[in-house]
N, C-alpha and C positions, 0 to 999 in steps of 0.2 A: 713538671713544666710549670713555671709561674704564670700568672694571669696574662701579663703583657706578652710573653712568648707565645701564648695560645692565641691572642689577638693577632699577633704578627703572622703566625702560621695560617690563620683564617684569611687575613688580607692577602697573603701570598697566593693562597689557593684560589681566591676570587678574582685576582688581578693578573694571574700568570699568563693568560693568553691575550691580555689587553694590548692593543696596538695604536691607541690614539694618544700616546704620551701621558696617559693617566694610569701608568702601570705601577707595579710594586716598588720599583726603584725610586719612582717619584714620591710615593707615599713615605718611604723610608727617609728620603732627604727632607721632606716636609717635617717629619717627626724630629729629626736631628736639629734642624733649624729652630723649630718650636721649643724644643727642650733647652737649647742654648739661650734663647731669649727668656723662656719661662724661669730658668734657674736664676737669672739676674734680677727678675722681677718678683721672685718669691710666689710663683703661681703653683697651682695644683698640677704637678708633673704627670701624675697617673692619668688624669682626665685629658691632658694635652696629648699624651702618647696614644691613647685609645682613639681620640678624635682624628688625630693626624694620620694614623695608620688606616683608618676606615673611611675617611672623608669622601673618597671617590667611588667606593663600592656601590653607593646608592645614587650616584650621579646619572642623569639621563643620557649622558654621553657614553656611559659604560654599560648600563643595564636597560633592557627594553621594558621592564616592569618595576618601576621605582617602589611602588607600594609593597609588592611581594618581597622584593629584596630588602626593604627596610624592616619588614616583619622578621625575615630570616636573621638579619643583623641583631635585632632586639633579642630574639630567642637565643642566638649564639652568645651574646654578652651575658645574658641571664644564666645560661648553662655554665659559663666560665666562672660565675660567682659574683658578678657585679650587681649592686643594688639598683632598684627601680629608679631612684633619684639620680644615680650616676649615669645610668643609661639615658634618662631623660635629658640630662645636661649635655651628654655627648651628641645626641641627636639634634638638640637645639643648636649646638655649634655647627654641625655639619649642614643643617638646613639654612644657615644664615651667613655662610662665608663666601659663597660664590659671587663672582663679579657681576654676573647677569642678574642676580637677585637685587643688587643695589643696596643690600643691607649691611649693617655693621653689628656684629654680635654684642650683646650686653655685657657678658662676663669678660674678665681679663683673659681667661683661658681662651675664649672664643676669638678675641681680638688677636691674641698671639698666634693661634693656628691660622687665622685668616692672613696675617702678615707672612707667615712661613709659606703658605700656599702661593701667595702673590709673589714672594721673592723667587719662587721657582719659575715664575713667568717673566722674570727680569734677568737679563744677562746672557751669557754664552749658551747655557743649557736651554734657556727659553727659546733661543733662535732654533736650535735643533728640534725642540718640541713643537714649535710653530709649524715647521715643514713636515714633521712626522704626522701631525694631526691633519694638516692640509692635504697630504697625500692620501691618508685614510678616507678623507671626505671628498676625494676627487677634485680638489681645488687646484687651479693652475698656480704656478709659482708667482707670476706677476702678469697682470694685464692692466694697461692704463684705463682708468675710469671703471674698473671692476672692483666693487666693494667686497667681493666674496673671494678674492685671491689671497694667498698666504701673506704677501707683503702688506696688503691692506689691514690685516689683523694687527700688525704692529701699531698702526695709527688709530684703530678703533678700540684697542685695549692695552697692549703691552707697554706702550710709551706713556700711558696715563698712570700706571701703577705706582711709579715713584712718589707721586704726590698723594697717594691714597693709603699709605701705611699708617697704622695706629700707634705703634711704639717708636720711640726715638731710636732704639737699636736697629729696628728694621729700616727706618728712614736712612740711616747712615750706610747700611749694606746696599740698599736700593740705589743710592746715588752712584756708587761705584759700578754696579751692574748696568745701570741705565746708560752710562757712557759707552760701554761695550756695544750695546744695541745701536746707539747713534753712529758710532764709528763703522759698524757693520753695514748699516743702511747707506751711509755715504759711499763706502766701497762698492756696495751692490749696484747702486745707480751709476757710479763711474764705469763699472764694467758693463752694465746693461746697455749703456749709451756709448760704449767704446771710447770713453774719454781717457781711459788709462793708456790707450795706444796712439793718441794723437801727438 
């Protein structure tokens, strides 16, 4: 089994029971998007694949012990055969891509993985992920003046992502996906307020 296949197997093992929409299928889509962008920009595809596949394993939404899980990931990557510098680069990407951190990774590879992860939060799949995560967190679908409901998440994060992409390629993809969310919200509020039956 080659190195990436081993990383993939580890990510699947660690994320197989994940129900907050940060599951293995999400990581695989992030990897495929990142590779698509990375190949066009002549980036280090190996680093991109590792970071994309493992980026949520050490996320506080997924693990109760970030420090211990990070150490396990380091040890796993080392046992697979990755060098210390490669592991350091992967962790640097993972630790700097989240929306909540407010950071932009320094490396091209980091910017690409951040874009890929953010593209997963724009569009049709992101709508499904928003409600899956909201359900897991016991959030209501919608309540007026409630900043913690699932619909509020569109306004405090998802609708902002289109303008936060690092690469031109991601910006173009985000524009199309952003429209899907805007149309969905328009239809949501029409139905919520029963305007569609007037």
